C-alpha positions as CSV (number, residue, x, y, z in Angstrom):
1,M,-41.4,32.1,-16.4
2,Y,-39.5,31.1,-19.5
3,L,-35.9,30.0,-19.6
4,A,-35.0,33.4,-21.1
5,D,-36.8,35.4,-18.3
6,R,-35.0,37.2,-15.5
7,S,-36.5,37.2,-12.0
8,A,-36.8,39.4,-9.0
9,P,-34.0,39.0,-6.4
10,A,-34.2,35.7,-4.7
11,G,-35.8,35.6,-1.3
12,A,-37.6,38.9,-1.7
13,K,-41.4,39.4,-1.8
14,T,-43.7,42.4,-1.6
15,A,-45.9,43.3,1.4
16,P,-49.4,44.9,0.8
17,D,-47.9,48.3,1.5
18,G,-45.2,47.8,-1.1
19,A,-42.4,47.3,1.3
20,S,-39.9,44.5,0.6
21,V,-40.0,41.6,3.0
22,R,-37.2,39.1,3.3
23,A,-38.4,35.6,2.9
24,P,-36.6,32.4,4.1
25,A,-33.9,31.2,1.7
26,V,-35.7,27.9,1.2
27,A,-38.8,26.3,2.6
28,S,-38.7,23.5,5.2
29,T,-40.2,21.2,2.6
30,V,-37.2,21.7,0.4
31,L,-34.8,20.9,3.2
32,A,-36.8,17.8,4.3
33,L,-36.9,16.5,0.7
34,G,-33.2,17.3,0.4
35,A,-32.4,15.1,3.4
36,V,-34.4,12.3,1.8
37,S,-32.6,12.7,-1.5
38,L,-29.2,12.8,0.3
39,I,-29.8,9.5,2.1
40,T,-31.4,7.8,-1.0
41,D,-28.5,9.0,-3.2
42,V,-25.9,7.5,-0.9
43,S,-27.7,4.2,-1.5
44,S,-28.2,4.6,-5.2
45,E,-24.7,6.0,-6.0
46,M,-23.1,3.1,-4.1
47,V,-24.6,0.9,-6.7
48,T,-24.1,3.2,-9.7
49,A,-20.4,3.7,-8.9
50,V,-19.6,0.0,-9.2
51,L,-22.3,-1.0,-11.7
52,P,-20.4,-0.2,-15.0
53,L,-17.3,-2.1,-13.8
54,Y,-19.4,-5.0,-12.4
55,L,-21.3,-5.4,-15.6
56,V,-18.4,-4.9,-18.1
57,A,-15.5,-6.5,-16.2
58,G,-17.5,-8.8,-13.9
59,L,-20.2,-10.1,-16.1
60,G,-18.3,-9.5,-19.4
61,L,-20.8,-7.3,-21.2
62,S,-19.8,-5.6,-24.4
63,P,-20.2,-1.8,-24.8
64,L,-23.3,-2.6,-26.9
65,G,-24.8,-4.8,-24.1
66,F,-24.0,-2.2,-21.5
67,G,-25.5,0.5,-23.6
68,A,-28.7,-1.5,-23.9
69,L,-28.8,-2.1,-20.2
70,D,-28.0,1.5,-19.4
71,G,-30.7,2.6,-21.8
72,V,-33.2,0.4,-20.0
73,Y,-32.0,1.8,-16.7
74,N,-32.9,5.4,-17.9
75,G,-35.7,4.6,-20.3
76,V,-37.9,2.8,-17.8
77,S,-37.6,5.8,-15.5
78,A,-38.6,8.1,-18.3
79,L,-41.7,6.2,-19.2
80,V,-42.9,6.0,-15.6
81,Q,-42.3,9.7,-14.9
82,L,-45.5,10.6,-16.8
83,T,-47.5,8.1,-14.7
84,G,-46.0,9.4,-11.5
85,G,-46.6,13.0,-12.3
86,H,-50.2,12.4,-13.4
87,L,-51.1,10.2,-10.4
88,A,-49.7,12.8,-8.0
89,D,-51.9,15.6,-9.6
90,R,-54.9,13.3,-9.9
91,V,-54.9,12.1,-6.3
92,R,-53.7,15.5,-5.0
93,N,-51.1,13.8,-2.8
94,H,-47.6,14.3,-4.0
95,K,-46.0,12.8,-0.9
96,L,-47.9,9.5,-1.3
97,I,-46.8,8.9,-4.9
98,A,-43.2,9.9,-4.1
99,G,-43.2,7.6,-1.1
100,V,-44.3,4.6,-3.3
101,G,-41.5,5.4,-5.6
102,Y,-38.9,5.6,-2.9
103,G,-40.2,2.4,-1.3
104,L,-40.1,0.5,-4.6
105,S,-36.5,1.5,-5.2
106,A,-35.5,0.5,-1.7
107,L,-37.1,-3.0,-2.1
108,C,-35.1,-3.6,-5.3
109,K,-31.7,-3.0,-3.7
110,P,-31.5,-6.4,-1.9
111,L,-32.6,-8.2,-5.1
112,L,-29.2,-7.3,-6.7
113,L,-27.7,-9.8,-4.3
114,L,-29.6,-12.6,-6.2
115,A,-29.0,-11.3,-9.7
116,H,-25.8,-12.5,-11.3
117,S,-26.6,-12.5,-15.1
118,L,-27.8,-9.9,-17.6
119,G,-31.5,-10.9,-17.6
120,P,-32.1,-10.8,-13.8
121,V,-29.9,-7.7,-13.4
122,G,-31.9,-5.9,-16.2
123,V,-35.2,-6.8,-14.5
124,V,-34.1,-5.5,-11.1
125,L,-32.7,-2.3,-12.6
126,A,-35.9,-1.8,-14.5
127,L,-38.0,-2.1,-11.3
128,E,-35.6,0.2,-9.4
129,R,-35.9,2.8,-12.2
130,T,-39.7,2.5,-12.0
131,G,-39.5,3.7,-8.4
132,K,-37.3,6.6,-9.5
133,G,-39.7,7.5,-12.2
134,L,-42.6,7.5,-9.9
135,R,-41.0,9.7,-7.3
136,T,-39.2,12.3,-9.4
137,A,-42.1,14.5,-10.6
138,P,-44.1,14.5,-7.3
139,R,-40.9,15.4,-5.4
140,D,-40.0,18.2,-7.7
141,A,-43.6,19.4,-7.6
142,L,-43.5,19.6,-3.8
143,I,-40.3,21.7,-4.1
144,S,-41.8,24.0,-6.8
145,L,-45.1,24.5,-5.0
146,S,-43.5,25.4,-1.7
147,T,-41.2,28.1,-3.3
148,P,-41.8,31.6,-4.7
149,A,-41.5,31.8,-8.5
150,E,-38.6,34.2,-8.3
151,S,-36.6,31.7,-6.0
152,Q,-37.2,28.5,-7.9
153,G,-33.6,28.2,-9.2
154,R,-32.2,28.7,-5.7
155,A,-34.6,26.1,-4.1
156,F,-33.8,23.5,-6.7
157,G,-30.1,24.3,-6.3
158,V,-30.3,23.7,-2.6
159,H,-32.1,20.4,-3.1
160,R,-29.7,19.3,-5.8
161,A,-26.8,20.2,-3.6
162,M,-28.1,18.0,-0.8
163,D,-28.9,15.3,-3.3
164,T,-25.3,15.6,-4.6
165,T,-23.9,15.3,-1.1
166,G,-25.3,11.8,-1.2
167,A,-23.8,11.3,-4.6
168,L,-20.5,12.3,-3.1
169,L,-20.7,9.9,-0.1
170,G,-22.1,6.9,-2.1
171,P,-19.0,6.2,-4.2
172,L,-16.8,6.8,-1.2
173,A,-18.7,4.2,0.7
174,A,-18.6,1.8,-2.2
175,F,-14.8,2.3,-2.5
176,F,-14.2,1.5,1.1
177,I,-16.5,-1.5,1.1
178,L,-14.9,-3.0,-2.1
179,N,-11.5,-2.6,-0.5
180,M,-12.4,-4.0,2.9
181,A,-15.3,-6.4,2.7
182,V,-15.3,-10.0,1.5
183,G,-17.4,-10.5,-1.6
184,G,-17.1,-6.8,-2.4
185,Y,-20.0,-6.3,-4.8
186,D,-22.6,-8.2,-2.7
187,A,-21.5,-6.2,0.3
188,V,-22.1,-2.9,-1.6
189,F,-25.5,-4.0,-2.6
190,G,-26.5,-5.1,0.9
191,V,-25.4,-1.9,2.6
192,S,-27.1,0.1,-0.1
193,A,-30.4,-1.7,0.7
194,C,-30.2,-0.7,4.4
195,I,-29.5,2.9,3.6
196,A,-32.4,3.1,1.1
197,V,-34.8,2.0,3.9
198,L,-33.6,4.8,6.1
199,G,-34.5,7.3,3.3
200,V,-38.0,6.1,3.2
201,V,-38.4,6.4,6.9
202,V,-37.2,10.0,6.8
203,L,-39.7,10.8,4.0
204,L,-42.6,9.4,6.1
205,L,-41.6,11.2,9.3
206,F,-40.4,14.6,8.2
207,V,-41.8,15.5,4.7
208,P,-45.3,17.2,5.0
209,S,-48.0,16.0,2.8
210,G,-48.5,19.4,1.2
211,A,-46.3,22.2,0.2
212,G,-46.3,25.3,2.3
213,P,-48.0,28.6,1.3
214,G,-46.7,30.2,-1.9
215,P,-45.7,33.8,-2.5
216,G,-47.9,36.2,-4.2
217,P,-51.4,37.5,-3.6
218,S,-54.3,35.3,-4.8
219,G,-55.5,36.0,-8.2
220,T,-52.3,37.6,-9.5
221,T,-50.1,36.4,-12.2
222,K,-46.3,36.2,-11.9
223,R,-44.1,37.7,-14.6
224,G,-43.9,35.2,-17.5
225,G,-47.4,33.8,-16.9
226,A,-46.6,31.4,-14.0
227,E,-49.6,30.9,-11.8
228,P,-48.9,31.9,-8.2
229,D,-48.7,29.1,-5.7
230,T,-51.1,30.5,-3.1
231,A,-52.1,27.2,-1.5
232,R,-50.9,23.8,-0.7
233,P,-51.0,21.5,-3.7
234,D,-53.6,19.3,-2.2
235,A,-55.7,22.0,-0.5
236,A,-59.0,23.3,-1.8
237,R,-59.3,26.9,-2.9
238,P,-61.6,29.3,-1.0
239,G,-65.1,28.6,-2.0
240,D,-64.3,25.1,-3.2
241,G,-65.7,22.1,-1.5
242,K,-63.3,19.2,-2.0
243,P,-60.1,19.5,-3.9
244,S,-60.5,18.0,-7.3
245,G,-58.1,15.7,-9.1
246,V,-56.8,16.1,-12.6
247,S,-58.2,14.3,-15.6
248,L,-56.2,13.0,-18.5
249,R,-57.9,15.6,-20.7
250,E,-56.7,18.4,-18.4
251,A,-53.2,16.9,-18.3
252,A,-53.1,16.6,-22.1
253,A,-54.1,20.3,-22.4
254,L,-50.7,21.2,-21.0
255,L,-49.2,20.6,-24.4
256,R,-51.1,23.7,-25.6
257,L,-48.7,25.8,-23.7
258,P,-46.0,26.9,-26.2
259,R,-43.4,27.4,-23.4
260,L,-43.8,23.8,-22.2
261,R,-43.6,22.4,-25.7
262,A,-40.4,24.4,-26.2
263,L,-38.8,23.2,-23.0
264,A,-39.7,19.6,-23.7
265,L,-38.3,19.9,-27.3
266,C,-35.0,21.4,-26.1
267,A,-34.7,18.9,-23.3
268,A,-35.1,16.1,-25.8
269,L,-32.7,17.5,-28.4
270,L,-29.9,18.0,-25.8
271,G,-30.6,14.7,-24.2
272,L,-30.1,12.9,-27.5
273,T,-26.4,13.9,-27.4
274,T,-25.7,13.8,-23.7
275,V,-23.5,10.7,-23.1
276,S,-24.5,9.0,-19.9
277,D,-22.4,9.3,-16.8
278,A,-21.5,5.6,-16.8
279,F,-20.2,5.9,-20.4
280,L,-18.3,9.1,-19.6
281,Y,-16.4,7.4,-16.7
282,L,-15.7,4.3,-18.9
283,L,-14.3,6.7,-21.6
284,L,-12.2,8.4,-19.0
285,Q,-10.8,5.1,-17.8
286,D,-10.2,4.0,-21.4
287,R,-8.4,7.2,-22.2
288,T,-6.3,7.6,-19.1
289,G,-5.8,4.0,-18.0
290,I,-7.2,4.6,-14.5
291,H,-6.9,1.4,-12.4
292,E,-10.1,-0.5,-11.6
293,Q,-9.6,0.0,-7.9
294,W,-10.1,3.8,-8.4
295,F,-13.0,3.6,-10.8
296,P,-15.7,4.0,-8.1
297,L,-14.1,7.3,-7.1
298,L,-14.6,8.9,-10.5
299,P,-18.2,10.1,-9.8
300,L,-16.8,12.0,-6.8
301,G,-15.2,14.6,-9.0
302,T,-18.5,15.3,-10.7
303,A,-20.4,15.3,-7.4
304,A,-18.0,17.6,-5.6
305,V,-18.2,20.3,-8.2
306,F,-21.9,19.9,-8.5
307,L,-22.3,20.2,-4.7
308,L,-20.2,23.4,-4.5
309,L,-21.9,25.2,-7.4
310,A,-25.5,23.9,-7.6
311,V,-26.8,26.7,-5.3
312,P,-24.8,29.5,-6.9
313,A,-25.8,28.3,-10.4
314,G,-29.5,28.3,-9.4
315,A,-29.3,31.7,-7.9
316,L,-27.4,33.0,-11.0
317,A,-30.1,31.6,-13.2
318,D,-32.8,33.4,-11.2
319,R,-30.8,36.6,-11.6
320,I,-29.6,36.7,-15.2
321,G,-32.0,34.3,-16.9
322,R,-32.3,30.5,-17.0
323,R,-31.7,30.2,-20.7
324,S,-28.2,31.6,-20.5
325,V,-27.1,29.3,-17.6
326,F,-28.8,26.3,-19.1
327,L,-27.0,26.7,-22.5
328,A,-23.7,27.5,-20.8
329,G,-23.9,24.2,-19.0
330,H,-24.1,22.3,-22.2
331,A,-21.2,24.3,-23.6
332,L,-19.1,23.1,-20.7
333,L,-20.1,19.5,-21.3
334,L,-19.0,20.0,-24.9
335,A,-15.6,21.2,-23.7
336,G,-15.3,18.1,-21.6
337,Y,-16.0,16.0,-24.7
338,G,-13.3,17.9,-26.5
339,L,-10.7,17.3,-23.8
340,L,-11.4,13.5,-23.9
341,L,-11.0,13.6,-27.7
342,W,-8.1,15.9,-28.4
343,A,-6.3,16.9,-25.2
344,P,-2.7,15.6,-24.7
345,H,-2.3,13.0,-22.0
346,W,-1.9,15.4,-19.1
347,P,-1.9,14.2,-15.5
348,A,-4.6,16.7,-14.8
349,L,-6.9,15.5,-17.6
350,P,-9.2,13.4,-15.5
351,Y,-9.6,16.2,-13.0
352,L,-10.4,18.7,-15.8
353,V,-13.0,16.5,-17.4
354,L,-14.7,15.8,-14.0
355,V,-14.8,19.5,-13.2
356,L,-16.5,20.3,-16.5
357,H,-18.9,17.4,-16.0
358,G,-19.9,18.8,-12.5
359,L,-20.2,22.3,-13.9
360,F,-22.6,20.9,-16.5
361,Y,-24.9,19.4,-13.9
362,A,-24.8,22.5,-11.7
363,A,-25.9,24.7,-14.6
364,T,-28.7,22.4,-15.9
365,D,-30.0,19.9,-13.4
366,G,-32.0,22.3,-11.2
367,V,-32.4,25.1,-13.7
368,L,-34.7,23.1,-16.1
369,P,-37.3,22.1,-13.5
370,A,-37.2,25.6,-12.1
371,A,-38.2,26.9,-15.5
372,V,-40.9,24.3,-15.9
373,G,-42.3,25.0,-12.4
374,A,-42.6,28.7,-13.3
375,T,-44.4,27.9,-16.5
376,V,-47.0,25.3,-15.5
377,P,-50.2,26.0,-13.4
378,A,-49.9,24.8,-9.8
379,K,-52.7,22.2,-10.2
380,L,-50.7,20.4,-13.0
381,R,-47.2,21.1,-11.7
382,A,-46.2,17.4,-11.3
383,T,-47.6,16.5,-14.7
384,G,-45.7,19.4,-16.4
385,L,-42.5,18.4,-14.8
386,A,-43.0,14.8,-15.8
387,V,-43.6,15.8,-19.5
388,V,-40.3,17.6,-19.7
389,G,-38.4,15.1,-17.6
390,T,-39.8,12.2,-19.7
391,S,-38.7,14.0,-23.0
392,Q,-35.2,14.4,-21.6
393,A,-34.9,10.9,-20.2
394,L,-36.3,9.1,-23.3
395,A,-33.8,11.1,-25.4
396,R,-30.9,9.9,-23.1
397,F,-32.2,6.4,-23.4
398,G,-31.8,6.6,-27.2
399,C,-28.4,8.2,-26.7
400,S,-27.2,5.3,-24.6
401,L,-28.3,2.7,-27.2
402,A,-26.8,4.7,-30.1
403,F,-23.6,5.5,-28.3
404,G,-23.1,1.8,-27.1
405,A,-23.6,0.7,-30.7
406,A,-21.3,3.3,-32.1
407,W,-18.6,2.4,-29.6
408,T,-18.9,-1.3,-30.5
409,V,-18.8,-0.6,-34.3
410,W,-16.5,2.5,-34.6
411,G,-14.6,2.6,-31.4
412,A,-14.7,5.0,-28.4
413,G,-13.1,8.1,-30.2
414,P,-15.4,8.3,-33.3
415,A,-18.5,7.6,-31.1
416,L,-17.6,10.5,-28.8
417,A,-16.8,12.7,-31.8
418,A,-20.2,12.1,-33.2
419,A,-21.9,12.9,-29.9
420,A,-19.9,16.1,-29.6
421,A,-20.9,17.2,-33.1
422,G,-24.5,16.4,-32.4
423,L,-24.4,18.3,-29.1
424,C,-23.0,21.4,-30.8
425,C,-25.9,21.3,-33.4
426,C,-28.6,20.6,-30.9
427,A,-27.4,23.4,-28.5
428,A,-27.5,25.9,-31.4
429,V,-31.1,24.8,-32.1
430,A,-32.1,25.1,-28.4
431,G,-30.5,28.5,-28.2
432,F,-32.8,29.6,-31.1
433,V,-36.0,28.0,-29.7
434,L,-35.4,29.4,-26.2
435,R,-34.4,32.9,-27.4
436,P,-35.9,35.9,-25.6
437,A,-39.2,37.0,-27.1
438,A,-40.3,40.6,-27.5
439,A,-43.5,39.8,-25.7
440,D,-43.9,36.8,-23.5
441,P,-47.6,36.8,-22.6
442,A,-49.2,34.6,-19.9
443,P,-51.1,31.5,-21.0
444,D,-54.6,32.3,-22.2
445,P,-57.0,30.7,-19.7
446,A,-59.7,30.4,-22.4
447,R,-57.6,27.9,-24.3
448,L,-57.3,25.6,-21.3
449,P,-60.0,23.2,-20.0
450,R,-61.9,24.5,-16.9
451,G,-59.8,22.4,-14.4
452,T,-56.5,24.0,-15.5
453,R,-57.5,27.7,-15.3
């Protein structure tokens, strides 16, 4: 299913006699992974909420230095995503690779207690992002493989809403710890480590190793060419002996799919002009003069809006088309940039910017993987998600470096103006590339290696 496609009503599937059967809103796998992400995000966002201030005000980093570190924070995750996605498809055990990623991130949290300079902090963050990169594609593949093609947007919306609940609670926890505990930053890092371990335990106990049965009858093709998910990702098909892994040649063959190339290109273009959350909050503080005490609460505005609208936005994308919702999200982000640049100093300015930032995530964060999941064959689902996710994350890595340098040389205002102009141009290109086609045929199996058909 392409970003421009429209889907059948969410939650509906067809019985053999043609009658409509109401399916569960989301699979149990989605809910279990949502719980893991909720707990893990409480841990991660506790650190993320205080990290910009800790590095800039505590360790005295310049915007350029912070941009480099923030780029590493995102760039390492991007590079590892491809490894995590391919390994999950190769060993046919998405839960195993996701568990390794969650475990590595949990192990890195206590190391922040020992890192008090740029070098050690950078190494710890790189390792933590390695864990995130390993787990992202296998986790999203489990969600996609357990969900009917016509409900992918809703399923990812539910997961992202649960994930964002953690993002909402994490900064709150950091705020209270900073204001109540002795040695505030170290206390935040210590509590974060304990919560991260809990997330790994929930993953091991409650997330099944394979996704549940998919929707459609075996041998059929969904609208837009998506292969039906008729079996668990690690289960053999009828007549097969042992489930086979995925070779590098088969994974590379995914790039022959025009839709996947288009999604990866647009994700990269838009990522090049998407200012990172940390920089956005620093810009908001610089523009409005928010006191340092309240800085950890800024992500709450984004998270609250994202939490409220992630599921409705995903369902809307399933109904009217993912392209429209995806591009609308970037238009809302551009409006947020405009407010930071040119709006008068209203008391409501921080709230308006954070609302637009949350709307941006609600309209994009789950919609993109939903489109990828409906485009890539089930056997290569994690790899396909990793290809697009890596394209986007590497682009955001470059944006962090460029924006940090531009802020240092030109100042905050001109740097943000350049990002806004770039986002406007890239959104126009993405709208053209992802435009609805007159005919949107399924991938030609003859063009793919045997293992991907």
